[in-house]
C-alpha positions as CSV (number, residue, x, y, z in Angstrom):
1,X,-26.1,-24.8,-163.7
2,X,-24.2,-21.6,-164.9
3,X,-20.9,-23.8,-164.9
4,X,-21.0,-24.8,-161.0
5,X,-20.6,-28.9,-160.0
6,X,-23.8,-30.1,-158.1
7,X,-23.0,-32.2,-155.3
8,X,-23.1,-36.2,-156.5
9,X,-25.9,-37.9,-154.4
10,X,-24.6,-41.4,-153.3
11,X,-26.2,-44.4,-155.8
12,X,-28.6,-46.5,-154.5
13,X,-29.9,-50.2,-156.7
14,X,-33.6,-48.9,-158.1
15,X,-36.2,-50.5,-155.7
16,X,-33.9,-50.9,-152.6
17,X,-35.1,-48.7,-150.1
18,X,-34.2,-48.3,-145.7
19,X,-37.5,-47.0,-145.3
20,X,-39.3,-50.0,-143.6
21,X,-43.4,-50.3,-145.2
22,X,-45.9,-50.4,-142.7
23,X,-49.8,-52.1,-143.1
24,X,-51.6,-50.0,-140.9
25,X,-53.7,-50.7,-138.5
26,X,-57.4,-51.0,-140.2
27,X,-55.9,-51.9,-143.7
28,X,-56.4,-55.0,-145.2
29,X,-54.8,-56.3,-148.4
30,X,-55.9,-58.6,-150.4
31,X,-53.0,-60.2,-152.7
32,X,-49.3,-61.0,-152.5
33,X,-46.9,-58.2,-150.7
34,X,-43.3,-58.2,-152.0
35,X,-40.7,-56.2,-150.4
36,X,-37.2,-55.2,-150.4
37,X,-37.2,-54.0,-147.4
38,X,-38.4,-54.3,-144.3
39,X,-42.2,-54.8,-143.2
40,X,-44.0,-54.1,-140.2
41,X,-48.1,-55.6,-141.0
42,X,-50.7,-53.7,-138.0
43,X,-53.3,-54.7,-140.0
44,X,-54.2,-57.7,-142.6
45,X,-52.9,-59.7,-145.1
46,X,-55.0,-61.7,-146.9
47,X,-52.0,-63.8,-149.2
48,X,-49.1,-64.6,-148.9
49,X,-46.0,-62.3,-147.5
50,X,-42.5,-62.2,-149.6
51,X,-40.0,-59.7,-147.6
52,X,-36.6,-60.0,-148.6
53,X,-35.6,-58.0,-144.8
54,X,-37.7,-58.4,-141.2
55,X,-40.9,-58.8,-141.1
56,X,-43.1,-58.1,-137.8
57,X,-46.4,-58.6,-137.3
58,X,-47.9,-56.5,-134.6
59,X,-49.9,-56.8,-132.2
60,X,-53.5,-56.8,-133.5
61,X,-51.9,-57.8,-137.7
62,X,-52.6,-60.8,-139.3
63,X,-51.3,-62.7,-142.0
64,X,-53.7,-65.5,-144.1
65,X,-51.9,-66.9,-146.9
66,X,-49.8,-69.8,-148.7
67,X,-46.6,-68.8,-147.6
68,X,-44.1,-66.1,-145.3
69,X,-40.9,-65.6,-146.1
70,X,-38.7,-63.2,-144.6
71,X,-35.2,-62.7,-143.3
72,X,-36.2,-62.7,-139.2
73,X,-39.7,-63.2,-138.5
74,X,-41.3,-61.6,-135.1
75,X,-45.3,-62.4,-134.4
76,X,-46.8,-60.4,-132.2
77,X,-50.5,-61.4,-134.0
78,X,-51.6,-64.1,-136.1
79,X,-50.3,-66.0,-138.8
80,X,-51.7,-68.5,-140.6
81,X,-49.5,-69.8,-142.9
82,X,-46.2,-71.5,-143.5
83,X,-43.3,-69.5,-142.1
84,X,-39.5,-69.7,-143.7
85,X,-37.4,-67.3,-141.9
86,X,-33.1,-67.4,-142.8
87,X,-32.8,-66.4,-139.7
88,X,-34.6,-66.4,-136.6
89,X,-38.4,-66.9,-135.9
90,X,-39.7,-65.1,-132.2
91,X,-43.2,-66.3,-131.3
92,X,-43.8,-63.7,-128.7
93,X,-46.6,-64.7,-125.9
94,X,-49.4,-63.1,-127.7
95,X,-48.4,-64.7,-131.1
96,X,-50.7,-67.2,-132.6
97,X,-49.0,-69.4,-135.5
98,X,-51.5,-71.5,-137.3
99,X,-48.6,-73.6,-140.3
100,X,-45.9,-75.0,-140.7
101,X,-42.0,-73.6,-139.7
102,X,-38.3,-73.5,-141.6
103,X,-35.8,-71.5,-139.7
104,X,-32.5,-71.2,-138.8
105,X,-33.3,-70.7,-134.9
106,X,-37.0,-70.6,-133.3
107,X,-37.7,-68.8,-129.9
108,X,-40.8,-69.3,-128.7
109,X,-42.4,-67.3,-125.7
110,X,-44.3,-68.7,-123.0
111,X,-47.9,-68.1,-123.7
112,X,-47.6,-68.0,-127.4
113,X,-49.6,-70.7,-129.4
114,X,-48.2,-72.4,-132.2
115,X,-49.7,-75.4,-134.3
116,X,-47.9,-77.1,-136.8
117,X,-44.6,-78.8,-137.9
118,X,-40.7,-77.2,-137.4
119,X,-37.4,-77.9,-138.4
120,X,-34.8,-75.4,-137.6
121,X,-30.9,-75.3,-138.3
122,X,-29.8,-75.7,-141.2
123,X,-33.2,-78.0,-143.2
124,X,-34.2,-76.8,-145.8
125,X,-37.6,-78.9,-146.4
126,X,-40.2,-80.7,-144.3
127,X,-39.9,-84.2,-143.8
128,X,-43.1,-85.9,-145.6
129,X,-45.5,-87.4,-142.9
130,X,-45.2,-90.4,-142.8
131,X,-47.8,-93.0,-144.9
132,X,-50.0,-94.9,-142.7
133,X,-49.7,-98.8,-144.1
134,X,-52.4,-99.9,-146.9
135,X,-55.5,-102.4,-145.2
136,X,-54.8,-106.2,-145.3
137,X,-57.0,-107.5,-147.6
138,X,-58.9,-110.9,-146.5
139,X,-58.8,-113.6,-148.7
């Protein structure tokens, strides 16, 4: 204004934020959650969680849905979903995970509960379960 040039602000792509998203204890979300940044869940999410950044499920936090996808996933709480981590999936001693896992690396601490199948490394798809042979017909 009045001939003075204002200093320019660094440009940031629309919707790209470095501030993490927190789902507080006592909060329940029903529906899919999508975030371009990192997310910490202390409350409950009923639905899929798709995160471009890192995802942390805190002690007392819970996710129940079809799929959880993030760069790195740290589970201290409870997850009932298929988990896909582009990097590392860590289950702490308080973690409870029911669902199949695809991750480049998987770290399970003693005391954690994991019910499901896992594929680690560069695997992209879980193998199909073996099919049962058809019973033989008697003539």
